[in-house]
C-alpha positions in Angstrom: 21.2 3.8 -34.8 18.9 1.1 -34.3 18.9 1.2 -30.3 18.4 5.0 -31.1 14.8 4.3 -33.2 14.1 1.5 -30.5 14.3 4.1 -27.7 11.6 6.5 -29.3 9.5 3.4 -30.4 9.6 1.9 -26.8 6.4 3.0 -24.4 7.1 5.2 -21.6 6.3 3.2 -18.2 4.3 5.6 -15.7 4.2 3.9 -12.3 3.1 6.2 -9.6 1.9 5.7 -6.2 -0.8 7.7 -4.7 -0.9 11.2 -3.7 -2.2 10.4 -0.6 -5.8 12.3 0.4 -6.0 14.2 -3.2 -5.3 11.4 -6.2 -5.3 7.5 -6.6 -2.4 6.2 -8.2 -4.6 5.4 -11.0 -5.3 9.0 -11.6 -2.1 10.0 -11.1 -0.6 7.7 -13.9 -3.7 8.7 -16.3 -2.6 12.4 -16.0 1.2 11.6 -16.5 0.5 9.1 -19.4 -1.8 11.6 -21.2 0.8 14.2 -21.2 3.6 11.9 -22.3 1.4 11.2 -25.6 0.4 14.8 -26.0 4.0 14.8 -26.4 3.9 12.3 -29.0 5.2 9.4 -27.3 3.4 6.5 -26.1 2.8 5.5 -22.6 2.1 2.1 -20.5 0.0 3.0 -17.2 1.0 1.1 -14.0 -0.6 2.2 -11.0 1.6 1.0 -7.7 1.2 0.4 -4.2 3.0 -0.7 -1.2 0.6 -2.7 1.4 -1.4 0.6 1.9 -4.7 2.2 0.3 -4.7 2.0 -3.3 -3.4 -1.8 -3.2 -6.6 -3.4 -4.5 -6.7 -0.9 -6.9 -3.5 -1.4 -8.4 -3.6 -5.3 -8.6 -7.1 -4.9 -10.2 -5.8 -2.3 -13.0 -2.6 -4.8 -13.6 -4.4 -8.2 -13.3 -8.5 -7.9 -14.0 -10.9 -8.3 -11.9 -13.4 -6.6 -10.1 -14.8 -4.9 -6.8 -17.8 -5.8 -4.9 -19.4 -4.9 -1.4 -20.0 -6.1 2.0 -21.4 -4.7 4.8 -18.7 -4.5 7.8 -17.8 -2.2 11.0 -15.8 0.5 10.8 -12.9 1.1 14.0 -15.7 2.3 16.1 -17.8 -0.7 15.8 -20.3 1.6 13.3 -21.8 -0.4 10.3 -20.8 0.6 6.7 -20.5 -0.7 3.5 -16.7 -1.6 2.5 -15.4 -3.0 -0.7 -13.2 -5.6 -1.5 -11.5 -6.7 -5.1 -11.6 -10.2 -6.2 -9.0 -10.8 -9.1 -9.6 -12.9 -12.3 -7.2 -15.7 -10.8 -9.5 -15.9 -7.7 -7.6 -14.3 -5.2 -8.8 -11.6 -3.3 -8.0 -8.1 -2.2 -9.2 -6.6 1.0 -7.9 -3.5 2.1 -7.6 -2.8 5.8 -8.3 0.9 5.7 -11.6 0.0 3.7 -13.3 -0.7 7.0 -10.8 -0.5 9.6 -9.1 2.9 8.6 -7.9 6.1 10.0 -9.4 7.7 7.0 -12.9 6.6 7.5 -12.9 8.5 11.2 -13.0 12.1 11.7 -10.1 13.7 13.7 -12.6 14.5 16.8 -13.6 11.2 17.0 -10.8 8.8 16.9 -9.8 6.7 20.1 -6.6 4.9 19.5 -7.4 2.1 22.3 -11.1 1.6 21.5 -10.5 1.0 17.6 -11.2 -2.3 16.7 -9.9 -4.6 13.5 -13.4 -6.4 13.2 -14.4 -5.0 10.1 -11.5 -6.3 8.5 -12.2 -9.6 9.7 -15.7 -9.5 8.5 -14.4 -8.3 4.7 -11.9 -11.6 5.1 -15.2 -13.4 5.6 -17.3 -11.7 2.6 -14.0 -12.3 0.1 -14.5 -16.2 1.7 -18.1 -16.1 1.2 -17.9 -15.3 -2.7 -15.5 -18.0 -3.2 -12.1 -16.7 -2.5 -9.3 -19.7 -0.9 -6.6 -16.8 -0.8 -6.9 -13.3 0.3 -4.0 -11.0 0.0 -4.7 -8.6 2.9 -3.1 -5.1 2.8 -2.8 -3.4 6.0 -1.7 0.2 5.6 -3.7 3.0 6.9 -5.2 1.3 9.6 -7.0 3.5 12.6 -6.1 0.2 15.4 -3.5 -1.0 17.5 -5.6 -3.9 18.6 -2.9 -6.8 16.9 -5.8 -7.8 15.0 -7.5 -9.4 17.9 -10.7 -8.6 16.8 -10.4 -9.2 12.8 -9.3 -12.8 14.4 -12.5 -13.2 16.3 -14.7 -12.5 13.5 -12.7 -15.1 11.3 -12.9 -17.5 14.0 -16.9 -17.2 14.2 -17.5 -17.6 10.7 -15.2 -20.5 10.7 -13.5 -19.5 8.0 -9.6 -20.3 7.1 -8.2 -19.0 3.8 -4.5 -18.7 3.5 -3.7 -15.4 4.0 -0.8 -13.4 2.6 -0.3 -10.1 4.3 1.3 -7.1 2.4 2.7 -4.4 4.6 3.6 -1.0 4.1 6.4 -1.4 7.0 9.0 -3.2 8.3 8.2 -2.7 12.2 8.3 -5.2 14.5 5.3 -6.4 17.1 6.4 -4.6 19.6 7.3 -1.2 18.3 3.7 -0.6 16.7 2.2 1.3 19.6 4.9 3.4 20.5 6.0 4.1 16.5 2.2 4.5 15.2 -0.5 5.2 18.0 0.6 9.0 18.0 -0.7 9.3 14.5 -3.8 7.1 15.2 -4.9 10.1 18.1 -3.0 8.0 20.9 -1.1 10.7 24.0 1.5 9.2 25.6 -0.5 7.6 28.3 -2.4 5.6 25.8 0.6 4.7 23.8 1.8 2.9 27.3 -1.6 1.0 27.7 -1.6 0.3 24.1 2.2 -1.5 24.6 0.8 -3.6 27.7 -1.9 -4.9 25.6 0.1 -5.8 22.7 2.7 -7.4 25.1 -0.2 -9.7 26.5 -1.4 -10.7 23.4 2.3 -11.7 22.1 2.6 -13.5 25.3 -0.7 -15.8 24.6 -0.1 -16.3 21.2 0.2 -19.7 19.4 3.3 -18.3 17.7 5.3 -14.8 19.3 5.4 -12.1 16.6 8.0 -9.9 18.5 11.0 -9.4 17.2 10.1 -10.1 13.9 10.0 -7.3 11.1 6.9 -6.6 9.5 5.2 -7.9 12.3 3.8 -4.5 13.6 2.4 -3.3 10.2 -1.3 -2.8 10.9 -1.2 -2.0 14.7 0.2 -5.1 14.8 -2.9 -6.8 12.6 0.3 -8.2 10.8 1.6 -10.3 13.7 -1.6 -11.2 14.7 -2.7 -13.1 11.8 1.1 -14.2 11.6 0.9 -15.5 15.1 -2.7 -17.0 15.0 -3.4 -17.7 11.9 0.1 -18.7 10.4 -0.3 -16.0 7.6 2.6 -14.9 5.6 4.0 -11.3 5.6 5.7 -9.7 3.0 6.9 -5.9 2.3 4.1 -4.7 -0.2 6.0 -2.5 -2.5 8.3 -5.2 -3.5 5.4 -7.8 -4.0 3.1 -5.4 -5.3 5.7 -4.6 -8.0 6.5 -8.2 -8.7 2.9 -9.4 -8.8 2.6 -6.5 -10.9 5.6 -8.0 -13.6 7.4 -4.3 -13.1 10.7 -5.6 -13.9 9.9 -7.0 -17.5 8.0 -3.9 -18.3 11.0 -1.3 -17.2 13.2 -3.0 -19.5 10.6 -2.9 -22.4 10.0 0.8 -21.9 12.2 3.6 -23.2 12.4 5.2 -19.5 10.1 5.1 -16.2 8.1 7.8 -14.5 7.1 7.5 -11.2 6.0 9.6 -8.0 4.2 9.9 -4.7 2.5 13.0 -3.4 5.6 14.1 -0.9 9.1 12.5 -1.9 11.0 12.1 1.2 13.3 10.2 3.4 10.5 7.7 3.8 10.6 7.3 0.3 13.3 4.7 0.7 12.0 3.0 3.7 9.9 1.2 1.7 7.4 3.4 -0.5 6.4 2.3 -4.0 8.3 5.2 -5.4 11.9 4.5 -3.9 11.8 0.7 -4.5 10.9 1.6 -8.4 13.6 4.2 -8.3 16.2 1.9 -6.9 15.0 -0.9 -9.3 15.8 1.6 -12.1 19.0 2.3 -11.1 19.9 -1.1 -10.6 19.0 -2.2 -14.3 20.4 0.9 -16.1 17.0 2.6 -16.6 16.6 6.1 -16.7 13.9 7.0 -14.0 11.7 10.4 -13.6 9.6 11.3 -10.8 6.8 13.5 -10.5 5.2 14.3 -6.9 3.3 16.7 -5.0 6.1 18.3 -3.3 9.7 17.1 -3.3 11.1 17.5 0.4 13.7 15.3 0.1 17.7 15.3 1.6 20.5 15.4 -0.7 21.5 12.2 0.4 18.4 10.0 -0.3 18.5 12.0 -3.8 21.7 10.3 -4.3 20.8 6.7 -3.2 17.3 7.4 -6.0 19.7 8.2 -8.9 16.7 10.0 -10.5 17.3 11.6 -14.0 14.3 14.3 -13.4 12.3 15.7 -10.4 9.1 17.9 -11.0 6.8 18.9 -8.7 3.1 18.7 -9.8 0.2 19.1 -7.6 -2.8 18.5 -9.4 -4.1 16.6 -13.0 -2.9 19.6 -15.6 0.4 20.1 -13.6 0.9 16.4 -14.0 0.1 16.6 -17.9 2.3 19.6 -18.2 5.0 17.0 -16.6 4.6 14.2 -18.5 4.5 16.5 -21.9 7.9 18.0 -20.8 8.9 14.4 -20.1 8.0 12.9 -23.5 
C-alpha cells in the first residue's frame, strides 16, 4: 500500500526528443506534460536529444545557461546570424546544424561537394571568445561532407584551441560518411565517389587516421576531422546527453517515463534518444510509454524496446490528449 501511494505521488518523467521539422523536444515535452497535469498527476519535463538539432536546447533546459548570437557562414559561404549556448557551468554548446545545417539550404541550392563546415568553426571561435574553454559540439544535421576541413581552417586562423567534446548522432566510421549520408545531402552517385576520394586523401594526410574508428563519420566526417587534427573526444550522442542530464536518477524517481520522437522506426534502436530512453527504462524495470508522430516500427524492434504503451499524436493538441490519457 505504501508503494502504491508513492507511485501516485511520484512525478511522471516526460523525456521526448524533437518531432523533426515540426516541434522541438521542449515543445513536445511541454504539450505531453500539460496533458499529464490535466489528468491530475505531476510531471517533470526533460527534453532529450542525440547529438543532432535540439541538443543545445536540451542541455540548456536541464542545466541552465543562455543563448548567444554570432556572425557565421552557412554551408554555401553566405553570411548568417547563428546561435550557440553558454551553460551555467561555463561550457559552450555549438550545434553544427546552426551554421552548416542542411535545413538552411533550399533543396534546389544544395551542393554536397561545395558545402563547407567553416561556419561551424566560426561558431566555435565565437564560443571561445565568449570565454568558453570547453566546447560541446553536436554534429548532426549538416549539409557538409568536407571532414571538417573548413571548420579546422577557421580555428587555425583564429588561433584558438578549446577542449572539444564532439556529440555524435551516428556511429558510422569516417570512410563510410559519403556513401551513407551524402545522398541525403543532394549528392549524385558520381559526386559520392568524388567525396569518397576527398575524404580518403584527407585521412591519409591527417596526423591521426580517423578511418575505421566508430563515430568519426558523423557530421559528414566533421567528427573525424576534429578527432584527427584537434584531438577531440568523440561520444555517442544519446548516452552522453542522458548522462549529462542525470536521466537515470530522474527515471528511478519517476512513477513512469514518457518518451517520443517524430517517427518511431528501426532507426530508433540505432542511437536515437527515444530508443536509449526506452532501453534504459527496460533495464531498470521502469515503465516507459512512447508518444510519436508516426508509428513505423517493426515487431522485432517493438519487442526490444518493451514499451508499455504507444500512442500516435502529431500536433500539440493530440500530444496533450495522450498525456492526459496516460495520467
